[in-house]
C-alpha positions in Angstrom: 35.1 106.0 95.4 32.7 108.0 93.4 29.9 110.4 94.3 26.8 110.6 92.1 26.7 113.8 89.9 24.2 116.3 91.1 22.1 115.8 88.0 21.8 112.1 88.7 20.9 112.7 92.4 18.2 115.1 91.3 16.8 112.7 88.7 16.7 110.0 91.5 14.7 112.2 93.8 12.4 113.3 91.0 11.5 109.8 89.7 12.2 107.5 92.7 12.2 109.7 95.8 14.7 110.7 98.5 17.6 108.2 98.5 18.7 106.6 101.7 22.1 105.7 103.2 21.9 102.2 101.7 21.9 103.6 98.1 24.7 102.5 95.9 26.4 104.4 93.0 28.4 103.0 90.1 30.3 104.6 87.3 31.4 102.6 84.3 33.5 104.1 81.4 33.3 103.8 77.7 36.3 102.5 75.8 38.4 103.0 72.7 39.8 100.0 70.8 43.4 100.9 70.0 44.5 97.7 68.2 42.9 94.3 67.6 39.8 94.8 65.4 37.3 91.9 65.5 39.8 89.7 67.2 38.0 89.2 70.4 35.4 86.8 69.1 38.1 84.9 67.2 40.0 84.0 70.4 42.6 86.7 69.7 44.4 89.7 71.3 43.3 93.3 71.5 44.5 96.5 73.1 42.0 99.0 74.5 41.6 101.8 77.0 38.9 103.4 79.0 37.7 107.0 78.2 36.3 109.6 80.5 32.8 109.2 79.2 30.6 107.3 81.7 27.3 105.6 82.5 26.2 106.2 86.0 23.8 104.1 88.2 22.2 105.3 91.5 19.7 103.1 93.4 18.8 100.7 96.1 17.9 97.1 96.4 14.1 96.4 96.1 11.6 93.6 95.6 11.0 94.7 92.0 13.1 96.2 89.2 12.2 99.8 88.5 14.9 101.8 86.6 14.5 105.1 84.9 16.9 106.6 82.3 17.7 110.3 82.3 18.3 110.2 78.6 16.6 107.3 77.0 12.9 106.7 76.4 11.0 104.2 78.5 11.6 102.6 81.9 12.8 99.1 82.9 10.0 97.7 85.1 9.6 94.0 85.8 9.9 91.3 88.5 13.4 89.8 88.9 11.7 86.4 88.2 10.5 87.6 84.8 13.7 87.0 82.9 12.6 85.1 79.8 14.0 86.5 76.5 11.9 89.3 75.2 11.6 91.0 71.8 11.8 94.6 73.0 14.5 96.8 71.3 14.8 99.4 74.0 17.5 99.8 76.6 15.5 97.8 79.2 16.5 94.5 77.5 20.1 95.0 78.9 18.6 95.2 82.4 16.6 92.0 81.9 19.7 90.4 80.4 21.7 91.1 83.5 19.1 89.5 85.7 19.1 86.5 83.4 22.9 86.3 83.6 23.0 86.6 87.4 20.4 83.7 87.5 22.4 81.6 85.0 25.5 81.9 87.2 23.4 81.1 90.4 24.0 84.5 91.9 21.0 85.5 94.0 20.3 89.2 93.6 17.4 91.4 94.6 15.4 93.8 92.4 16.7 97.4 92.1 15.1 100.8 92.1 17.1 103.6 90.6 18.2 105.8 87.7 20.8 105.6 85.1 22.5 108.4 83.2 25.5 108.8 80.9 27.4 110.7 78.3 28.9 107.8 76.3 27.7 108.6 72.7 25.3 105.9 71.5 26.2 104.3 68.1 29.7 105.9 68.1 31.6 102.7 68.5 32.7 103.6 72.1 31.2 100.8 74.1 28.0 102.6 75.3 26.0 99.4 75.9 28.9 97.7 77.7 29.3 100.7 80.0 25.6 100.5 80.8 25.8 96.8 81.5 28.9 97.0 83.6 27.6 100.0 85.6 24.3 98.2 86.3 25.9 94.8 87.1 28.2 96.4 89.7 25.4 98.4 91.2 23.0 95.5 91.4 25.6 93.2 92.9 26.7 95.7 95.5 23.1 96.5 96.5 22.4 92.8 96.9 25.6 92.3 98.9 27.0 89.9 96.3 30.8 90.0 96.4 31.9 88.9 93.0 35.4 89.3 91.5 35.8 91.9 88.8 36.3 89.4 86.0 33.2 87.5 87.0 31.2 90.8 86.7 32.7 91.5 83.3 31.6 88.0 82.1 28.1 88.6 83.5 27.8 91.8 81.5 29.3 90.1 78.4 26.9 87.1 78.6 24.0 89.4 79.1 24.7 91.2 75.9 26.0 88.3 73.7 23.6 85.6 74.7 20.4 87.2 76.0 20.4 90.4 74.0 22.1 88.7 71.0 24.5 91.5 70.3 27.3 90.2 68.0 30.1 91.3 70.4 33.2 89.9 72.0 34.5 90.4 75.5 36.6 93.5 74.8 34.1 96.2 75.7 32.9 94.7 79.0 36.4 93.7 80.1 37.8 97.1 79.4 35.0 99.0 81.2 35.3 96.6 84.2 39.1 96.0 84.4 40.7 99.1 83.0 43.3 100.9 85.0 44.0 104.6 85.2 46.6 105.8 82.7 47.0 102.3 81.4 45.9 100.5 78.3 44.5 97.0 78.7 45.9 94.1 76.6 43.4 91.3 76.5 43.9 87.7 75.3 40.3 86.6 74.8 40.7 82.8 74.4 42.3 82.6 77.8 40.5 85.5 79.4 43.9 87.0 80.3 44.6 90.7 80.8 47.7 92.9 81.2 47.9 96.5 82.0 50.3 98.5 79.8 51.3 101.9 80.9 50.0 104.7 78.7 52.7 106.1 76.5 54.4 109.3 77.5 54.3 111.9 74.8 50.9 111.1 73.1 47.2 111.5 73.9 44.3 109.8 72.3 41.8 111.9 70.3 38.4 110.5 69.3 36.5 111.9 66.3 32.9 110.9 65.9 31.9 110.7 62.3 28.2 111.1 63.3 27.5 108.1 61.1 25.6 105.8 63.4 26.8 102.2 63.5 23.7 100.1 63.1 25.2 97.2 61.2 24.5 94.1 63.2 23.6 92.1 60.0 27.1 92.8 58.6 28.8 92.0 61.8 26.8 88.7 62.1 27.9 87.9 58.6 31.6 88.5 59.5 31.3 86.1 62.5 29.7 83.5 60.2 32.5 83.9 57.6 35.1 83.3 60.4 33.2 80.2 61.5 33.2 78.9 57.9 36.9 79.6 57.5 37.7 77.8 60.7 35.6 74.7 59.7 37.2 74.6 56.3 40.7 74.8 57.6 40.2 72.1 60.1 38.6 69.9 57.5 41.7 70.4 55.4 44.0 69.2 58.1 44.6 72.1 60.4 43.9 71.5 64.1 42.7 75.0 65.3 40.7 76.1 68.3 40.2 79.4 66.7 41.5 81.6 63.9 43.9 83.4 66.2 46.0 80.2 66.6 47.1 80.5 63.0 50.8 81.5 62.7 51.7 84.2 60.1 54.0 81.7 58.3 50.9 79.5 57.7 49.0 82.1 55.7 50.3 80.9 52.4 48.8 77.5 53.1 45.6 79.1 54.2 45.3 81.0 51.0 45.6 77.8 49.0 42.6 76.3 50.9 40.3 79.3 51.2 38.8 81.5 48.5 38.1 85.1 49.0 36.6 86.6 51.1 37.3 83.9 53.7 41.0 84.1 53.1 41.0 87.8 53.5 39.1 87.6 56.8 41.7 85.1 58.2 44.6 87.3 57.0 43.1 90.3 58.8 42.7 88.3 62.1 46.3 86.9 62.0 47.7 90.4 61.2 45.8 92.1 63.9 47.0 89.6 66.6 50.5 90.3 65.5 50.0 94.0 65.6 48.7 93.9 69.2 51.8 92.0 70.3 54.1 94.4 68.4 52.1 97.4 69.7 52.6 96.4 73.3 56.3 95.9 72.7 56.5 99.3 70.9 54.7 101.0 73.9 57.1 99.4 76.4 60.0 100.5 74.3 58.7 104.0 73.8 58.7 103.6 70.0 55.8 105.9 69.2 56.6 105.9 65.4 56.2 102.2 65.2 53.1 102.3 67.3 51.5 104.9 65.0 52.4 102.7 61.9 50.7 99.8 63.5 47.6 101.8 64.1 47.7 102.9 60.4 48.2 99.3 59.2 45.3 98.2 61.4 42.9 100.6 59.7 44.0 99.5 56.3 43.5 95.9 57.2 40.0 96.5 58.6 39.1 98.4 55.5 40.6 96.1 52.8 40.6 92.7 54.3 37.7 92.7 56.8 35.6 95.2 55.0 34.2 97.0 58.0 35.2 100.6 57.4 33.1 103.3 55.9 33.9 106.2 53.5 33.5 108.8 56.2 35.8 106.9 58.5 38.4 106.6 55.7 38.0 110.3 55.1 38.6 111.2 58.8 41.6 108.9 59.0 43.1 110.5 55.9 42.5 114.0 57.3 44.1 113.0 60.7 47.2 111.5 59.1 47.8 114.8 57.2 48.3 116.5 60.6 52.0 116.8 61.7 51.0 116.1 65.3 49.3 112.8 64.5 51.4 109.7 64.7 48.7 107.2 63.8 44.9 106.9 63.2 42.4 104.2 62.7 38.7 103.3 63.1 37.8 102.1 66.6 35.2 99.5 67.5 33.2 97.4 65.1 33.5 100.0 62.3 30.8 100.6 59.5 30.4 104.1 61.1 31.0 105.5 64.5 34.4 106.9 65.4 38.0 107.0 64.6 40.9 107.5 67.1 44.3 109.2 66.6 47.5 109.1 68.7 48.4 112.7 68.9 51.6 114.2 70.3 50.9 115.5 73.8 49.4 118.9 74.1 48.4 119.1 70.5 45.1 117.2 70.6 42.8 120.3 70.8 44.3 121.9 67.7 44.3 118.6 65.8 40.7 117.9 66.7 39.5 121.4 65.8 41.2 121.4 62.4 40.1 117.9 61.6 36.4 118.8 62.3 36.8 121.8 60.0 38.2 119.7 57.2 35.7 117.0 57.7 32.7 119.4 57.6 34.1 121.0 54.5 34.6 117.6 52.7 31.5 115.8 53.9 29.0 118.5 55.0 28.7 116.8 58.4 29.6 118.4 61.7 31.5 115.8 63.6 32.4 115.7 67.3 35.7 115.4 69.1 36.5 114.0 72.5 39.9 114.6 74.1 40.4 111.5 76.1 41.9 110.8 79.5 42.2 107.2 80.7 40.3 107.1 84.0 40.4 103.4 84.8 37.6 100.9 85.1 34.3 100.8 86.9 33.9 102.3 90.4 31.1 101.3 92.8 30.4 102.1 96.4 27.6 102.9 98.9 26.6 106.5 99.2 27.1 106.2 103.0 30.8 105.3 102.4 31.7 108.7 101.1 
C-alpha cells in the first residue's frame, strides 16, 4: 500500500477540499527500456524496468471529472459522457482518453475529483505519459469499485494513448508501469501480450542520464511505423506469410535484403536483431553474464542509430562518454530516441561517480547541463483507499 505524499495531500485540500475516507491514492512509475527498441508495435520482444520516479493520483468518485495537476497548466474538467475525440494538446486529453477507453470496454466508471502530481521527467523518454495514464486508470477504477485485472488496466491505458490520443506508441510503457515487479526486469512479448519477470542482475545498477534534448518527434516515429507497415506488405506480397516483422527469422534476412531496398531493409534488420538481443539478454541475466549483457546493450544502441535512425548526436555523445568509464558495462538510448535519455549498466556502488563524471564531460563537450537519475526498481503501480492505511 502507498500513502499520498504530504505535498499531494496539501494540493488536494487546496484545490479540492478536505479528503474523506473514501479517497483513493495511486502511484505509477516511469520506466526504462533496457533492450528491444521499437519492437513493441512490431509484435516483438522487449526488456524493461520500472524506475523510482512516479505519477501520483489522489481523489474520490464524483458525478463530474475535475482533476488538477500540481505541475502542469490547466485542469481536466468535463462530464464522463463527453468523451468524443478532442483536438486539445494539454495533459487533459489523457484523462478524456481513459474515459473513452473505459466506455469502449463497457466498464462503467464514475467521474473523479482529485489531483495528480509526479516527478517523471516529461520528454525524457522515461514513460511519463504512460505513468500518468496508469496512475489515473487505477485510481478511477478503484474509486468506481471496478475490479479489473492488471493486464486489462494496462490495455486500457495503452488504448487511451494509442487510439484516442494518437500517440505513436506500443504497449511497453503501460505494461511496465502496471505489471512491473520490485527488483525485477519485465520481459514482454507484445504479439501475445505475454510477460515474464526476470530478476534484476546482482552486481550492476541502472543509471539514467537525461540529455535535456526534449523528444518531440512524433512525425519521425509515425514515419518509422509506416516504413515497417510497408516492409511487411512488400514481404508478404513477395511470398512471405508474416503476421508481423518480428516473426522473421535471422536466417531469412538475406532473402529480405533481396526483396527490400533501403531504408526498409534496414528497419527490418533492426527489428530482427533487437528481438534476438532481448532473448539473449534474458539468458545472459539468468546466467549472470554481465559482460555479454553489456555488449548486447551496446549493440542495441548502434542498431537504433545506424539501422532504425532514431538516435541523436547528443545521445551518441553520452553513450560514448559512458562507455569510456571503467565501471560501465553497457550503454544505450532508452525509449523512442531522437532525444531524451540514455541508460547505462554500471557496476554496483559506482553509479554516483559514473553519473557525476559523465555530466561533467557532457557539459564540457555539449555546453548542456544534463541530469542523472540513480535508479532503483520499485515495481509496478500501487493503488488503495486512504482508509486502508
